[in-house]
SEFIZA-3560 file (N, C-alpha, C; in Angstrom, 3 decimals):
REM SEFIZA-3560
<numar><xx>2.025</xx><yy>12.540</yy><zz>-2.938</zz><atom>N</atom></numar>
<numar><xx>1.994</xx><yy>10.874</yy><zz>-3.336</zz><atom>CA</atom></numar>
<numar><xx>0.945</xx><yy>10.966</yy><zz>-4.268</zz><atom>C</atom></numar>
<numar><xx>-0.414</xx><yy>10.985</yy><zz>-3.980</zz><atom>N</atom></numar>
<numar><xx>-1.615</xx><yy>11.033</yy><zz>-4.696</zz><atom>CA</atom></numar>
<numar><xx>-1.472</xx><yy>11.137</yy><zz>-6.176</zz><atom>C</atom></numar>
<numar><xx>-0.865</xx><yy>12.348</yy><zz>-6.423</zz><atom>N</atom></numar>
<numar><xx>-0.553</xx><yy>12.240</yy><zz>-7.919</zz><atom>CA</atom></numar>
<numar><xx>0.541</xx><yy>11.533</yy><zz>-8.772</zz><atom>C</atom></numar>
<numar><xx>1.289</xx><yy>10.652</yy><zz>-7.637</zz><atom>N</atom></numar>
<numar><xx>2.538</xx><yy>9.845</yy><zz>-8.328</zz><atom>CA</atom></numar>
<numar><xx>1.868</xx><yy>8.523</yy><zz>-8.662</zz><atom>C</atom></numar>
<numar><xx>0.987</xx><yy>7.928</yy><zz>-7.572</zz><atom>N</atom></numar>
<numar><xx>0.213</xx><yy>6.662</yy><zz>-7.960</zz><atom>CA</atom></numar>
<numar><xx>-0.453</xx><yy>6.720</yy><zz>-9.106</zz><atom>C</atom></numar>
<numar><xx>-0.317</xx><yy>5.815</yy><zz>-9.938</zz><atom>N</atom></numar>
<numar><xx>-1.316</xx><yy>5.263</yy><zz>-10.893</zz><atom>CA</atom></numar>
<numar><xx>-2.095</xx><yy>4.112</yy><zz>-10.729</zz><atom>C</atom></numar>
<numar><xx>-3.506</xx><yy>4.460</yy><zz>-10.282</zz><atom>N</atom></numar>
<numar><xx>-4.621</xx><yy>3.694</yy><zz>-9.816</zz><atom>CA</atom></numar>
<numar><xx>-5.366</xx><yy>2.854</yy><zz>-10.888</zz><atom>C</atom></numar>
<numar><xx>-5.596</xx><yy>1.495</yy><zz>-10.676</zz><atom>N</atom></numar>
<numar><xx>-5.255</xx><yy>0.813</yy><zz>-9.929</zz><atom>CA</atom></numar>
<numar><xx>-3.857</xx><yy>0.076</yy><zz>-10.368</zz><atom>C</atom></numar>
<numar><xx>-3.091</xx><yy>-0.463</yy><zz>-9.336</zz><atom>N</atom></numar>
<numar><xx>-2.013</xx><yy>-1.385</yy><zz>-9.565</zz><atom>CA</atom></numar>
<numar><xx>-1.932</xx><yy>-2.653</yy><zz>-8.826</zz><atom>C</atom></numar>
<numar><xx>-1.422</xx><yy>-3.853</yy><zz>-9.530</zz><atom>N</atom></numar>
<numar><xx>-1.225</xx><yy>-4.951</yy><zz>-8.598</zz><atom>CA</atom></numar>
<numar><xx>-0.114</xx><yy>-5.001</yy><zz>-7.869</zz><atom>C</atom></numar>
<numar><xx>-0.029</xx><yy>-5.678</yy><zz>-6.294</zz><atom>N</atom></numar>
<numar><xx>0.779</xx><yy>-5.212</yy><zz>-5.570</zz><atom>CA</atom></numar>
<numar><xx>1.213</xx><yy>-7.033</yy><zz>-5.072</zz><atom>C</atom></numar>
<numar><xx>2.019</xx><yy>-7.197</yy><zz>-4.174</zz><atom>N</atom></numar>
<numar><xx>2.244</xx><yy>-8.191</yy><zz>-3.504</zz><atom>CA</atom></numar>
<numar><xx>2.302</xx><yy>-7.820</yy><zz>-1.949</zz><atom>C</atom></numar>
<numar><xx>2.154</xx><yy>-8.763</yy><zz>-1.003</zz><atom>N</atom></numar>
<numar><xx>1.877</xx><yy>-8.253</yy><zz>0.153</zz><atom>CA</atom></numar>
<numar><xx>3.362</xx><yy>-8.883</yy><zz>0.721</zz><atom>C</atom></numar>
<numar><xx>4.156</xx><yy>-7.572</yy><zz>1.097</zz><atom>N</atom></numar>
<numar><xx>5.761</xx><yy>-8.027</yy><zz>1.354</zz><atom>CA</atom></numar>
<numar><xx>5.666</xx><yy>-8.513</yy><zz>3.033</zz><atom>C</atom></numar>
<numar><xx>4.883</xx><yy>-8.274</yy><zz>3.843</zz><atom>N</atom></numar>
<numar><xx>4.867</xx><yy>-8.856</yy><zz>5.131</zz><atom>CA</atom></numar>
<numar><xx>3.844</xx><yy>-8.901</yy><zz>5.729</zz><atom>C</atom></numar>
<numar><xx>3.343</xx><yy>-9.658</yy><zz>6.652</zz><atom>N</atom></numar>
<numar><xx>2.055</xx><yy>-9.545</yy><zz>7.804</zz><atom>CA</atom></numar>
<numar><xx>2.320</xx><yy>-8.378</yy><zz>8.412</zz><atom>C</atom></numar>
<numar><xx>1.335</xx><yy>-7.734</yy><zz>8.827</zz><atom>N</atom></numar>
<numar><xx>1.155</xx><yy>-6.573</yy><zz>9.499</zz><atom>CA</atom></numar>
<numar><xx>-0.314</xx><yy>-6.912</yy><zz>10.636</zz><atom>C</atom></numar>
<numar><xx>-0.304</xx><yy>-6.271</yy><zz>11.732</zz><atom>N</atom></numar>
<numar><xx>-1.112</xx><yy>-6.892</yy><zz>12.591</zz><atom>CA</atom></numar>
<numar><xx>-2.559</xx><yy>-5.557</yy><zz>12.324</zz><atom>C</atom></numar>
<numar><xx>-2.108</xx><yy>-4.377</yy><zz>11.805</zz><atom>N</atom></numar>
<numar><xx>-3.059</xx><yy>-3.531</yy><zz>11.008</zz><atom>CA</atom></numar>
<numar><xx>-3.874</xx><yy>-4.205</yy><zz>9.736</zz><atom>C</atom></numar>
<numar><xx>-3.707</xx><yy>-5.072</yy><zz>9.282</zz><atom>N</atom></numar>
<numar><xx>-4.185</xx><yy>-5.809</yy><zz>8.201</zz><atom>CA</atom></numar>
<numar><xx>-4.259</xx><yy>-7.056</yy><zz>7.983</zz><atom>C</atom></numar>
<numar><xx>-5.450</xx><yy>-7.721</yy><zz>7.406</zz><atom>N</atom></numar>
<numar><xx>-5.959</xx><yy>-8.967</yy><zz>7.321</zz><atom>CA</atom></numar>
<numar><xx>-5.002</xx><yy>-9.767</yy><zz>6.135</zz><atom>C</atom></numar>
<numar><xx>-4.459</xx><yy>-8.885</yy><zz>5.644</zz><atom>N</atom></numar>
<numar><xx>-3.454</xx><yy>-9.542</yy><zz>4.543</zz><atom>CA</atom></numar>
<numar><xx>-2.482</xx><yy>-10.602</yy><zz>4.710</zz><atom>C</atom></numar>
<numar><xx>-2.251</xx><yy>-11.646</yy><zz>4.236</zz><atom>N</atom></numar>
<numar><xx>-1.349</xx><yy>-12.588</yy><zz>4.717</zz><atom>CA</atom></numar>
<numar><xx>-0.075</xx><yy>-12.428</yy><zz>3.910</zz><atom>C</atom></numar>
<numar><xx>1.186</xx><yy>-12.152</yy><zz>4.313</zz><atom>N</atom></numar>
<numar><xx>2.305</xx><yy>-12.191</yy><zz>3.195</zz><atom>CA</atom></numar>
<numar><xx>2.515</xx><yy>-13.253</yy><zz>2.027</zz><atom>C</atom></numar>
<numar><xx>2.879</xx><yy>-12.500</yy><zz>0.882</zz><atom>N</atom></numar>
<numar><xx>2.830</xx><yy>-13.455</yy><zz>-0.284</zz><atom>CA</atom></numar>
<numar><xx>1.906</xx><yy>-13.397</yy><zz>-1.115</zz><atom>C</atom></numar>
<numar><xx>0.655</xx><yy>-12.831</yy><zz>-0.730</zz><atom>N</atom></numar>
<numar><xx>-0.589</xx><yy>-12.545</yy><zz>-1.209</zz><atom>CA</atom></numar>
<numar><xx>-0.744</xx><yy>-11.439</yy><zz>-2.401</zz><atom>C</atom></numar>
<numar><xx>-1.532</xx><yy>-11.812</yy><zz>-3.430</zz><atom>N</atom></numar>
<numar><xx>-1.314</xx><yy>-10.516</yy><zz>-4.549</zz><atom>CA</atom></numar>
<numar><xx>-2.879</xx><yy>-10.060</yy><zz>-4.458</zz><atom>C</atom></numar>
<numar><xx>-2.718</xx><yy>-8.708</yy><zz>-4.599</zz><atom>N</atom></numar>
<numar><xx>-3.792</xx><yy>-7.534</yy><zz>-4.450</zz><atom>CA</atom></numar>
<numar><xx>-3.966</xx><yy>-6.721</yy><zz>-5.647</zz><atom>C</atom></numar>
<numar><xx>-4.796</xx><yy>-6.067</yy><zz>-5.634</zz><atom>N</atom></numar>
<numar><xx>-5.101</xx><yy>-4.881</yy><zz>-6.545</zz><atom>CA</atom></numar>
<numar><xx>-5.470</xx><yy>-3.708</yy><zz>-5.970</zz><atom>C</atom></numar>
<numar><xx>-4.282</xx><yy>-2.625</yy><zz>-5.694</zz><atom>N</atom></numar>
<numar><xx>-4.793</xx><yy>-1.441</yy><zz>-5.173</zz><atom>CA</atom></numar>
<numar><xx>-5.274</xx><yy>-0.539</yy><zz>-6.094</zz><atom>C</atom></numar>
<numar><xx>-6.571</xx><yy>-0.044</yy><zz>-5.444</zz><atom>N</atom></numar>
<numar><xx>-7.646</xx><yy>0.599</yy><zz>-6.257</zz><atom>CA</atom></numar>
<numar><xx>-7.777</xx><yy>2.089</yy><zz>-5.932</zz><atom>C</atom></numar>
<numar><xx>-7.346</xx><yy>2.546</yy><zz>-4.483</zz><atom>N</atom></numar>
<numar><xx>-7.523</xx><yy>4.073</yy><zz>-4.241</zz><atom>CA</atom></numar>
<numar><xx>-6.839</xx><yy>4.399</yy><zz>-2.795</zz><atom>C</atom></numar>
<numar><xx>-6.484</xx><yy>5.472</yy><zz>-2.732</zz><atom>N</atom></numar>
<numar><xx>-5.721</xx><yy>5.841</yy><zz>-1.363</zz><atom>CA</atom></numar>
<numar><xx>-7.088</xx><yy>5.945</yy><zz>-0.446</zz><atom>C</atom></numar>
<numar><xx>-6.668</xx><yy>5.524</yy><zz>0.753</zz><atom>N</atom></numar>
<numar><xx>-7.733</xx><yy>5.609</yy><zz>1.892</zz><atom>CA</atom></numar>
<numar><xx>-7.592</xx><yy>6.819</yy><zz>2.758</zz><atom>C</atom></numar>
<numar><xx>-8.453</xx><yy>7.637</yy><zz>2.683</zz><atom>N</atom></numar>
<numar><xx>-8.422</xx><yy>9.106</yy><zz>3.310</zz><atom>CA</atom></numar>
<numar><xx>-9.230</xx><yy>8.976</yy><zz>4.578</zz><atom>C</atom></numar>
<numar><xx>-8.858</xx><yy>10.094</yy><zz>5.297</zz><atom>N</atom></numar>
<numar><xx>-9.662</xx><yy>10.145</yy><zz>6.701</zz><atom>CA</atom></numar>
<numar><xx>-8.521</xx><yy>10.151</yy><zz>7.981</zz><atom>C</atom></numar>
<numar><xx>-8.981</xx><yy>9.520</yy><zz>8.819</zz><atom>N</atom></numar>
<numar><xx>-8.509</xx><yy>9.481</yy><zz>10.318</zz><atom>CA</atom></numar>
<numar><xx>-7.185</xx><yy>8.390</yy><zz>10.262</zz><atom>C</atom></numar>
<numar><xx>-7.324</xx><yy>7.564</yy><zz>9.391</zz><atom>N</atom></numar>
<numar><xx>-6.468</xx><yy>6.186</yy><zz>8.928</zz><atom>CA</atom></numar>
<numar><xx>-5.303</xx><yy>6.876</yy><zz>8.584</zz><atom>C</atom></numar>
<numar><xx>-5.398</xx><yy>7.877</yy><zz>7.947</zz><atom>N</atom></numar>
<numar><xx>-3.838</xx><yy>8.499</yy><zz>7.110</zz><atom>CA</atom></numar>
<numar><xx>-3.405</xx><yy>9.411</yy><zz>7.978</zz><atom>C</atom></numar>
<numar><xx>-3.547</xx><yy>9.562</yy><zz>9.479</zz><atom>N</atom></numar>
<numar><xx>-2.754</xx><yy>10.189</yy><zz>10.185</zz><atom>CA</atom></numar>
<numar><xx>-1.689</xx><yy>9.543</yy><zz>11.079</zz><atom>C</atom></numar>
<numar><xx>-1.964</xx><yy>8.224</yy><zz>10.747</zz><atom>N</atom></numar>
<numar><xx>-0.618</xx><yy>7.335</yy><zz>11.617</zz><atom>CA</atom></numar>
<numar><xx>0.167</xx><yy>6.658</yy><zz>10.499</zz><atom>C</atom></numar>
<numar><xx>-0.339</xx><yy>6.872</yy><zz>9.214</zz><atom>N</atom></numar>
<numar><xx>0.550</xx><yy>6.150</yy><zz>8.013</zz><atom>CA</atom></numar>
<numar><xx>-0.238</xx><yy>6.327</yy><zz>6.700</zz><atom>C</atom></numar>
<numar><xx>0.152</xx><yy>5.623</yy><zz>5.841</zz><atom>N</atom></numar>
<numar><xx>-0.595</xx><yy>5.708</yy><zz>4.529</zz><atom>CA</atom></numar>
<numar><xx>-1.044</xx><yy>4.590</yy><zz>4.218</zz><atom>C</atom></numar>
<numar><xx>-2.580</xx><yy>4.551</yy><zz>3.956</zz><atom>N</atom></numar>
<numar><xx>-3.304</xx><yy>3.312</yy><zz>4.006</zz><atom>CA</atom></numar>
<numar><xx>-3.961</xx><yy>3.301</yy><zz>2.424</zz><atom>C</atom></numar>
<numar><xx>-4.281</xx><yy>2.301</yy><zz>2.010</zz><atom>N</atom></numar>
<numar><xx>-4.943</xx><yy>2.265</yy><zz>0.753</zz><atom>CA</atom></numar>
<numar><xx>-6.007</xx><yy>1.016</yy><zz>0.763</zz><atom>C</atom></numar>
<numar><xx>-6.886</xx><yy>1.160</yy><zz>-0.476</zz><atom>N</atom></numar>
<numar><xx>-8.071</xx><yy>0.285</yy><zz>-0.575</zz><atom>CA</atom></numar>
<numar><xx>-7.581</xx><yy>-0.552</yy><zz>-1.508</zz><atom>C</atom></numar>
<numar><xx>-7.431</xx><yy>-1.989</yy><zz>-1.192</zz><atom>N</atom></numar>
<numar><xx>-6.800</xx><yy>-3.153</yy><zz>-1.956</zz><atom>CA</atom></numar>
<numar><xx>-8.143</xx><yy>-4.166</yy><zz>-2.026</zz><atom>C</atom></numar>
<numar><xx>-8.305</xx><yy>-4.514</yy><zz>-3.359</zz><atom>N</atom></numar>
<numar><xx>-8.945</xx><yy>-5.969</yy><zz>-3.677</zz><atom>CA</atom></numar>
<numar><xx>-8.484</xx><yy>-6.914</yy><zz>-3.416</zz><atom>C</atom></numar>
<numar><xx>-9.092</xx><yy>-7.675</yy><zz>-2.808</zz><atom>N</atom></numar>
<numar><xx>-8.222</xx><yy>-9.142</yy><zz>-2.306</zz><atom>CA</atom></numar>
<numar><xx>-9.330</xx><yy>-10.062</yy><zz>-2.382</zz><atom>C</atom></numar>
<numar><xx>-9.176</xx><yy>-11.028</yy><zz>-3.365</zz><atom>N</atom></numar>
<numar><xx>-10.041</xx><yy>-11.937</yy><zz>-3.892</zz><atom>CA</atom></numar>
<numar><xx>-11.618</xx><yy>-11.184</yy><zz>-4.072</zz><atom>C</atom></numar>
<numar><xx>-12.618</xx><yy>-11.470</yy><zz>-3.146</zz><atom>N</atom></numar>
<numar><xx>-14.052</xx><yy>-10.871</yy><zz>-3.553</zz><atom>CA</atom></numar>
<numar><xx>-14.208</xx><yy>-9.947</yy><zz>-2.559</zz><atom>C</atom></numar>
<numar><xx>-13.020</xx><yy>-9.420</yy><zz>-1.741</zz><atom>N</atom></numar>
<numar><xx>-13.249</xx><yy>-8.330</yy><zz>-0.639</zz><atom>CA</atom></numar>
<numar><xx>-12.162</xx><yy>-7.336</yy><zz>-0.836</zz><atom>C</atom></numar>
<numar><xx>-12.853</xx><yy>-6.019</yy><zz>-0.453</zz><atom>N</atom></numar>
<numar><xx>-12.204</xx><yy>-4.599</yy><zz>-0.553</zz><atom>CA</atom></numar>
<numar><xx>-11.917</xx><yy>-4.592</yy><zz>0.753</zz><atom>C</atom></numar>
<numar><xx>-10.634</xx><yy>-4.230</yy><zz>0.978</zz><atom>N</atom></numar>
<numar><xx>-9.963</xx><yy>-4.204</yy><zz>2.261</zz><atom>CA</atom></numar>
<numar><xx>-9.003</xx><yy>-2.936</yy><zz>2.334</zz><atom>C</atom></numar>
<numar><xx>-8.933</xx><yy>-2.475</yy><zz>3.610</zz><atom>N</atom></numar>
<numar><xx>-7.939</xx><yy>-1.171</yy><zz>3.874</zz><atom>CA</atom></numar>
<numar><xx>-6.556</xx><yy>-2.030</yy><zz>4.125</zz><atom>C</atom></numar>
<numar><xx>-5.567</xx><yy>-1.506</yy><zz>3.471</zz><atom>N</atom></numar>
<numar><xx>-4.137</xx><yy>-1.984</yy><zz>4.170</zz><atom>CA</atom></numar>
<numar><xx>-3.150</xx><yy>-0.805</yy><zz>4.250</zz><atom>C</atom></numar>
<numar><xx>-2.071</xx><yy>-1.033</yy><zz>5.035</zz><atom>N</atom></numar>
<numar><xx>-1.087</xx><yy>-0.094</yy><zz>4.839</zz><atom>CA</atom></numar>
<numar><xx>-0.231</xx><yy>-0.237</yy><zz>3.499</zz><atom>C</atom></numar>
<numar><xx>0.393</xx><yy>0.956</yy><zz>2.950</zz><atom>N</atom></numar>
<numar><xx>1.030</xx><yy>1.195</yy><zz>1.985</zz><atom>CA</atom></numar>
<numar><xx>2.360</xx><yy>0.207</yy><zz>2.021</zz><atom>C</atom></numar>
<numar><xx>2.564</xx><yy>0.517</yy><zz>3.443</zz><atom>N</atom></numar>
<numar><xx>3.992</xx><yy>0.009</yy><zz>3.717</zz><atom>CA</atom></numar>
<numar><xx>4.161</xx><yy>-1.770</yy><zz>3.879</zz><atom>C</atom></numar>
<numar><xx>2.774</xx><yy>-2.255</yy><zz>3.283</zz><atom>N</atom></numar>
<numar><xx>3.013</xx><yy>-3.734</yy><zz>3.440</zz><atom>CA</atom></numar>
<numar><xx>2.589</xx><yy>-4.267</yy><zz>1.814</zz><atom>C</atom></numar>
<numar><xx>2.759</xx><yy>-3.454</yy><zz>1.068</zz><atom>N</atom></numar>
<numar><xx>2.578</xx><yy>-3.676</yy><zz>-0.218</zz><atom>CA</atom></numar>
<numar><xx>3.864</xx><yy>-3.465</yy><zz>-1.326</zz><atom>C</atom></numar>
<numar><xx>3.833</xx><yy>-4.258</yy><zz>-2.324</zz><atom>N</atom></numar>
<numar><xx>4.969</xx><yy>-3.966</yy><zz>-3.308</zz><atom>CA</atom></numar>
<numar><xx>4.290</xx><yy>-4.062</yy><zz>-4.625</zz><atom>C</atom></numar>
<numar><xx>4.286</xx><yy>-3.073</yy><zz>-5.455</zz><atom>N</atom></numar>
<numar><xx>3.870</xx><yy>-2.826</yy><zz>-6.694</zz><atom>CA</atom></numar>
<numar><xx>4.659</xx><yy>-4.202</yy><zz>-7.562</zz><atom>C</atom></numar>
<numar><xx>3.634</xx><yy>-4.780</yy><zz>-8.123</zz><atom>N</atom></numar>
<numar><xx>4.532</xx><yy>-5.695</yy><zz>-9.082</zz><atom>CA</atom></numar>
<numar><xx>3.837</xx><yy>-5.323</yy><zz>-10.523</zz><atom>C</atom></numar>
<numar><xx>2.887</xx><yy>-4.846</yy><zz>-10.771</zz><atom>N</atom></numar>
<numar><xx>2.468</xx><yy>-4.421</yy><zz>-12.026</zz><atom>CA</atom></numar>
<numar><xx>2.060</xx><yy>-3.100</yy><zz>-11.923</zz><atom>C</atom></numar>
<numar><xx>3.044</xx><yy>-1.901</yy><zz>-12.337</zz><atom>N</atom></numar>
<numar><xx>2.552</xx><yy>-0.323</yy><zz>-12.068</zz><atom>CA</atom></numar>
<numar><xx>3.665</xx><yy>0.151</yy><zz>-13.019</zz><atom>C</atom></numar>
<numar><xx>3.553</xx><yy>1.584</yy><zz>-13.333</zz><atom>N</atom></numar>
<numar><xx>4.323</xx><yy>2.290</yy><zz>-14.008</zz><atom>CA</atom></numar>
<numar><xx>5.523</xx><yy>2.591</yy><zz>-12.752</zz><atom>C</atom></numar>
<numar><xx>6.536</xx><yy>3.562</yy><zz>-13.548</zz><atom>N</atom></numar>
<numar><xx>7.852</xx><yy>3.568</yy><zz>-12.674</zz><atom>CA</atom></numar>
<numar><xx>7.479</xx><yy>4.640</yy><zz>-11.755</zz><atom>C</atom></numar>
<numar><xx>6.737</xx><yy>5.734</yy><zz>-11.883</zz><atom>N</atom></numar>
<numar><xx>6.563</xx><yy>6.663</yy><zz>-10.564</zz><atom>CA</atom></numar>
<numar><xx>5.700</xx><yy>6.079</yy><zz>-9.355</zz><atom>C</atom></numar>
<numar><xx>4.894</xx><yy>5.218</yy><zz>-9.643</zz><atom>N</atom></numar>
<numar><xx>4.282</xx><yy>4.263</yy><zz>-8.819</zz><atom>CA</atom></numar>
<numar><xx>5.254</xx><yy>3.427</yy><zz>-8.144</zz><atom>C</atom></numar>
<numar><xx>6.276</xx><yy>2.842</yy><zz>-8.777</zz><atom>N</atom></numar>
<numar><xx>7.141</xx><yy>2.310</yy><zz>-8.043</zz><atom>CA</atom></numar>
<numar><xx>8.026</xx><yy>2.955</yy><zz>-6.973</zz><atom>C</atom></numar>
<numar><xx>8.548</xx><yy>4.210</yy><zz>-7.629</zz><atom>N</atom></numar>
<numar><xx>9.427</xx><yy>5.013</yy><zz>-6.992</zz><atom>CA</atom></numar>
<numar><xx>8.749</xx><yy>5.453</yy><zz>-5.654</zz><atom>C</atom></numar>
<numar><xx>7.600</xx><yy>6.165</yy><zz>-5.962</zz><atom>N</atom></numar>
<numar><xx>6.773</xx><yy>6.684</yy><zz>-4.572</zz><atom>CA</atom></numar>
<numar><xx>6.590</xx><yy>5.588</yy><zz>-3.398</zz><atom>C</atom></numar>
<numar><xx>6.248</xx><yy>4.308</yy><zz>-3.585</zz><atom>N</atom></numar>
<numar><xx>5.818</xx><yy>3.151</yy><zz>-2.891</zz><atom>CA</atom></numar>
<numar><xx>7.375</xx><yy>2.815</yy><zz>-2.168</zz><atom>C</atom></numar>
<numar><xx>8.396</xx><yy>2.860</yy><zz>-3.094</zz><atom>N</atom></numar>
<numar><xx>9.415</xx><yy>2.379</yy><zz>-2.373</zz><atom>CA</atom></numar>
<numar><xx>10.231</xx><yy>3.260</yy><zz>-1.689</zz><atom>C</atom></numar>
<numar><xx>10.057</xx><yy>4.725</yy><zz>-1.935</zz><atom>N</atom></numar>
<numar><xx>10.242</xx><yy>5.795</yy><zz>-0.903</zz><atom>CA</atom></numar>
<numar><xx>9.648</xx><yy>5.552</yy><zz>0.405</zz><atom>C</atom></numar>
<numar><xx>8.441</xx><yy>5.386</yy><zz>0.250</zz><atom>N</atom></numar>
<numar><xx>7.436</xx><yy>5.418</yy><zz>1.436</zz><atom>CA</atom></numar>
<numar><xx>7.943</xx><yy>3.943</yy><zz>2.120</zz><atom>C</atom></numar>
<numar><xx>8.429</xx><yy>3.075</yy><zz>1.257</zz><atom>N</atom></numar>
<numar><xx>8.805</xx><yy>1.880</yy><zz>2.202</zz><atom>CA</atom></numar>
<numar><xx>10.439</xx><yy>2.291</yy><zz>3.164</zz><atom>C</atom></numar>
<numar><xx>11.052</xx><yy>3.216</yy><zz>2.388</zz><atom>N</atom></numar>
<numar><xx>12.327</xx><yy>3.459</yy><zz>3.238</zz><atom>CA</atom></numar>
<numar><xx>11.830</xx><yy>4.216</yy><zz>4.323</zz><atom>C</atom></numar>
<numar><xx>11.017</xx><yy>5.128</yy><zz>4.149</zz><atom>N</atom></numar>
<numar><xx>10.713</xx><yy>6.097</yy><zz>5.546</zz><atom>CA</atom></numar>
<numar><xx>9.774</xx><yy>5.142</yy><zz>6.480</zz><atom>C</atom></numar>
<numar><xx>9.145</xx><yy>4.528</yy><zz>6.158</zz><atom>N</atom></numar>
<numar><xx>8.590</xx><yy>3.560</yy><zz>6.819</zz><atom>CA</atom></numar>
<numar><xx>9.499</xx><yy>2.553</yy><zz>7.874</zz><atom>C</atom></numar>
<numar><xx>10.337</xx><yy>1.896</yy><zz>6.978</zz><atom>N</atom></numar>
<numar><xx>11.476</xx><yy>1.224</yy><zz>7.514</zz><atom>CA</atom></numar>
<numar><xx>12.183</xx><yy>1.438</yy><zz>8.301</zz><atom>C</atom></numar>
<numar><xx>12.374</xx><yy>3.053</yy><zz>8.505</zz><atom>N</atom></numar>
<numar><xx>13.308</xx><yy>3.696</yy><zz>9.068</zz><atom>CA</atom></numar>
<numar><xx>12.695</xx><yy>4.322</yy><zz>10.632</zz><atom>C</atom></numar>
<numar><xx>11.575</xx><yy>4.233</yy><zz>10.612</zz><atom>N</atom></numar>
<numar><xx>10.400</xx><yy>4.032</yy><zz>11.698</zz><atom>CA</atom></numar>
<numar><xx>10.258</xx><yy>5.799</yy><zz>11.633</zz><atom>C</atom></numar>
<numar><xx>10.138</xx><yy>6.252</yy><zz>10.692</zz><atom>N</atom></numar>
<numar><xx>9.885</xx><yy>7.758</yy><zz>10.649</zz><atom>CA</atom></numar>
<numar><xx>8.311</xx><yy>8.043</yy><zz>10.624</zz><atom>C</atom></numar>
<numar><xx>7.961</xx><yy>8.898</yy><zz>11.472</zz><atom>N</atom></numar>
<numar><xx>6.553</xx><yy>9.242</yy><zz>11.292</zz><atom>CA</atom></numar>
<numar><xx>6.174</xx><yy>10.577</yy><zz>10.765</zz><atom>C</atom></numar>
<numar><xx>4.861</xx><yy>10.960</yy><zz>10.623</zz><atom>N</atom></numar>
<numar><xx>4.249</xx><yy>12.082</yy><zz>9.943</zz><atom>CA</atom></numar>
<numar><xx>4.552</xx><yy>13.246</yy><zz>10.985</zz><atom>C</atom></numar>
//
């Protein structure tokens, strides 16, 4: 996945999630993958939200300004996440 994401990219928050401070409809700039213990339970990214850098689940974000490989890999992850698949 890391090789297919073209960072940074603009994204819209598709839904509110308990694991994130981001509200639905907000726009952010995804700047990096979050590594470490967080990614054992899902895929998390660093996102710039206003003046703050936050960690958010990739399942919460939809690319709005990105290249095709980024859109495809995020859509694939949404499919797996929405089907309740796990690592």
